[in-house]
N, C-alpha and C positions, 0 to 999 in steps of 0.2 A: 283248491285254495283261493281265496280272494286277497288281493293286496291292493291297500288303498296308497295311494300317491299323497305324500306329504308336498304340501306348497313349500317353494323355496322362500325361505327366509331372506334373501338376499337381491337386489338388481339384478339385471342382464349381465352386468360387467363382473358382479361378483359370481354369478352361475357358471361362466366361463371359465374364471378362476379355481372353481370347484369341480369341471372336468379334467383340469388340469392335474389335480390333485389325486383326484381317482386314478388318473395313468400311472402317476407315480406311485400310489400305493401297490397298484398290479405287477409292477417292473420288481418292487422289493419282494411282493412274494413269490414271484418267479426265482428270484435271488435267491430265496430261501429254501426252494423247490431245491433246485442245482446243489446248494451246501449239502441236505438231505441225502441227495444221489452219491454226491462225494463219500459222506462220510460210511454210507451203505455201501461202496465199494472197498473202501479200506477195510470195513469189517470183513468184507468177503474173502479179501487179501489176506487178512491175517488167520482166517479159519482152514484157509489151503495151505497153511504150511506145517508139513508133514512131523507129526509128533514121535520120536523116537522108542520103541516097544521095548520094555525089559525081557531080561531073559537072553537078549542076543546082543553079544560083544560086539562092538564096530571098532574099527580101526581109529586111532585119531587122527591120521591123516587122511584115511579115506571120508570119516565124516565130517570132517572140517571143510574139506573143498564145495562141498553140496552147499553147505549151511553159508559159506562165505560168496558162495554166487547166488544165492536165493537174497540175503539179507543185503547184498549189492543192488538187486534187482528192485526189493522192497524199499530200500531207501532211495532209490530214483524216482519210484510211483511216488513215495511220500512225499520226495521234493517238490515233484510235479502238483502233486493235490495242496500242499502247502502254499505252491505259487499260486494257483487257482483260488484258494481262498483267500490269500491276501487281496487278489483283485478283485474279489467278489466283495469283499470286507469295505476294500477303498470306492466301491459302486456303492455298496449299502451307504456308508457315511454319505456320499454325494447327495444318495438321492432322500435322505433325511433332513440335510440342509436346505434342499431345494422345496421338500413339503415343509418345513416350517416358514420358509422365506411366503412361498403361496399362503401358508397361512395368517401369518401375520400382516400381509396385502389385502386379502379377504376379511378379517376385522377391522382393518382401515377403513376399507371401502364400505363396509357395514356400519360404522358408528359414523361415518360422514353424512350430515343433514342432506334430505333431497333438495335439489336447486327448485326456489322457489319459483313462478312464472314470472316476468318481468310484466308488471301492468303500466301500458304508456298511457298517461294520462292525454285525454284529447284538450287542444288548444282551442280557446273559444275562439269563434270566426270573428275577424277583426272588420268592426263596422266601418259599412261604405260612408266615404266622407260625404257628405252631403254639400251638394253645390252653393256656395257662398253668392247668395242674392246682393249686389251692391245698391243701397239705396243711392237715389237722386238726392244730391245737397238743394235746398230750396236754390230758386232763383235770386241770383244776386240782384239788386236794384239796377235799373236803367244806367248807362253811363249818363252822367250828369256835371260835365266839366265846371269847374267853378272858375273863371277868367278872374283875375284881380279886376277887371273893369272892361266896358263895353270897347272894344277897337283894339285892346293892349294885345300883343303876342310876347311871348317867354321863350327866352334861349337864353345858353351859355357863353360865358363870355372865349370858350374852346373847348376842345375835346380835353384836352388835360385836365381843365377846370373842374367840368362834370366828372372827370375818374377820381379827380381827387376828394372830391366832396363823397361821392357813390364810396370809395375807399375807407373816408372819415366814418361814414355813416350815417351821416348829417343829412344828407338827400336819397330819397327812396327811390327807384326809377323803374317803372312798369311799364308792359305791353299789354293791353287788353282788347277782347276780341270775343263774340261771341258769349258773352257773361262769364268768361273765364279772363284769369289775369295770370300774368308772368313776372318774376320780378329778376331783375338786373343787377349783380353785383359784379366788383371784383374779386378774381383770386389770382395769387403771384402777379399779379400786373395782366390778365388778361379776363376779358366778359365770362361771368358764370349764368347760367339761367335755371331757377327752380320756377315750380307751380306755387301760387302763391292767390291767398284771398282777395276777392275782390277788393279795392281799397273804398272805402266810404267817401272819402274826399281827395281829390288829387287837383292839380294844374296842371292845363293840358299843353302839350308841347305840338308845335309841327314836326312832322316827320322829316322835313329838311334839315332843321336844326338839331335832330338827333345824330349822334357820331356814328360814321357806318360802322364802325367794329360793333355798336351794339345793334344795329340793324342784321347784320351776317349772325350773330350767334343767335339772336332769336328766330330768324330762318332755318337756320342748321339743326332747331332742334327738333329731334322726334315727332313729338306732338304738339310742337308751335302751329302758330295758326298764319293763315294766309298771308303776306306782308301787305297785299292790298287794303286789306281790312283792320288794320292795326291802329289802335289809338292810343298815343303815347302820353303820358303824364308822369310828373314828379308830385312828390310829396316835401315839404318845406320844412325847415326848423321856424320855431314860432319867431325868432328876432327877424328872418328873411322875411315872413309874412308881415309882421307890422311894417317894414322898411317898404315894402310893395304898396301897402294900402296908404302908407303916407305920400308916395311919389305919385300913385294913380290919383287922389284926394283932388275932385274940381277940374280934372285934366279930361279931354275927349278921347287920346289913344295914342299909343305909341308902343315903344321896343323894348322891355326890361332885360337885360341883359344882366347875369347874374356873373361873377368872377370868382376865382378859384377861393378866394379867405370867404367866401360869404356875402361879400360885400354886393350891393343892386343897384344899377345906375338905368335911367332911362333914357333913352334915344328916339328923337321926334322921327 
């Protein structure tokens, strides 16, 4: 006889649970067989009791004693069988509960949907940053100082006078070299240096007339120029330029001194 194999309806976990159920069912059948044997033993004992034959009078005292002994033995055997039956019943109930529990778990596992595979999305490659090519700015015009007049020099009355005008913003002080410019300003009472556009016009100052703290500030800048090649210049307000033009008109030369209040005097 050829037997066809049935395909499992449950996943591997459910198949393992089905094996447990089959083992419990085997135990149940074994318990039922034990009960059947016990019942057969009871029937055999009942049939073995001798039946009183008719026509032979038996003394009541003599007949009562064997029957009492037999009944006592039968009752002891029956009590033992009852105890075994109760134990078997308890084990059967326990087996039924375990079978129901396993069946319930198997149904739950069968009803659960199969886990979907996790599909990981590939992240797009990070574009490589292209090197930044800095364009060189157009060459600034050559330094063409515009002195107020031939033979004239410009200076400030004192370092404090220049600091006051630079702090107020009325005077812009520049250090220039190699077509580059740095503007010097005052920040909390100290000189500050910053890269700036090359000025289109300025009044040149001799390096000897520039206060030392401005010289040191530009020299200590990381990208600052060499001190020997620096050209110093200032951009003055319109009123100061007008005063310089009036003082230098018709004069061969001299020293122009700017005070802290912006007033200009000419020294021979």
